[in-house]
C-alpha positions in Angstrom: 0.9 65.7 -32.8 -1.9 63.9 -34.7 0.1 64.2 -37.9 3.3 62.9 -36.2 1.3 59.8 -35.0 0.0 59.2 -38.5 3.5 59.5 -40.0 4.9 57.1 -37.4 2.1 54.6 -38.0 2.8 54.7 -41.8 6.5 54.1 -41.3 5.9 51.3 -38.8 3.4 49.7 -41.3 5.9 49.9 -44.1 8.6 48.4 -42.0 6.5 45.5 -41.0 5.3 44.9 -44.6 8.9 45.0 -45.9 10.0 42.2 -43.6 8.3 39.6 -45.9 5.9 36.9 -45.2 8.3 34.2 -44.1 7.1 31.8 -46.7 9.6 29.5 -48.4 10.5 30.1 -52.1 8.6 27.0 -53.0 5.4 28.5 -51.6 5.9 31.8 -53.2 6.7 30.2 -56.6 3.3 28.5 -56.5 1.7 31.9 -55.8 3.6 33.9 -58.5 1.5 36.4 -60.4 1.2 35.4 -64.0 3.6 37.4 -66.2 2.0 39.3 -69.1 1.9 37.6 -72.4 4.6 39.9 -73.9 7.1 39.0 -71.2 6.2 35.3 -71.6 6.7 35.5 -75.4 10.2 37.1 -74.8 11.1 34.3 -72.4 9.9 31.6 -74.7 11.9 33.1 -77.6 15.0 33.7 -75.4 15.1 30.1 -74.2 14.3 28.7 -77.6 11.1 27.0 -76.4 9.3 27.8 -79.7 11.7 25.5 -81.6 9.7 22.6 -80.2 6.6 23.9 -78.6 3.6 26.1 -79.4 0.6 27.1 -77.3 -2.0 25.0 -79.0 -0.3 23.1 -81.8 1.7 19.8 -81.7 5.3 20.2 -82.9 8.4 18.2 -81.8 7.0 18.6 -78.3 3.6 18.9 -76.7 1.6 22.1 -76.9 1.6 24.2 -73.7 -2.2 23.6 -73.3 -1.5 19.8 -73.2 1.2 20.3 -70.6 -1.2 22.4 -68.5 -3.7 19.5 -68.5 -1.2 17.4 -66.7 -1.6 19.6 -63.6 2.2 19.6 -62.9 3.2 22.1 -60.2 5.4 25.0 -61.4 8.3 23.5 -59.7 7.7 20.1 -61.4 7.7 21.7 -64.8 11.0 23.3 -64.1 12.4 20.0 -62.9 11.2 18.4 -66.2 12.9 21.1 -68.2 16.2 20.6 -66.3 15.9 16.8 -66.5 13.2 15.6 -69.0 11.4 12.3 -68.6 10.6 11.2 -72.2 8.4 8.4 -70.9 5.9 11.1 -69.9 5.3 11.9 -73.6 5.7 8.7 -75.6 3.8 9.9 -78.6 6.5 12.5 -79.6 9.2 11.6 -82.0 12.3 13.0 -80.1 12.9 13.3 -76.4 13.4 16.7 -75.0 17.0 17.6 -74.2 18.0 18.6 -70.7 18.3 22.4 -70.3 19.9 22.8 -66.8 21.5 26.1 -67.8 18.3 28.0 -68.0 17.4 30.6 -65.3 15.0 29.1 -62.7 13.1 32.3 -62.1 12.4 32.7 -65.8 11.3 29.0 -66.0 9.0 29.5 -63.0 7.3 32.4 -64.9 6.9 30.2 -68.0 5.6 27.3 -65.9 3.1 29.6 -64.1 1.9 30.8 -67.5 1.6 27.2 -68.8 -0.5 26.3 -65.8 -2.7 29.3 -66.3 -3.8 27.8 -69.7 -5.6 25.0 -68.0 
């Protein structure tokens, strides 16, 4: 009987935990775990971010460490990728092109990594 109670308790606990926290996707995006550097590198290559950005060096666009210093939220970074605001970075020769076709979840992982550099 004691074993049966223990098993029932475990199943109930798992059922409750699997229901989720009820937080909105915006809240959970801010609390994303930081993806490992290998995954981030793959995402940056896949989305051609390296063509204009590097972690610590200025290229056509600002380095990721400079973006991190702006303290944008992860969601704001994604917004700026979808619809750039060149006036935010007047010292760069060419404005960033809009990239609305990129996957939001991948961009949130990238944004979260960028913010971890600060």
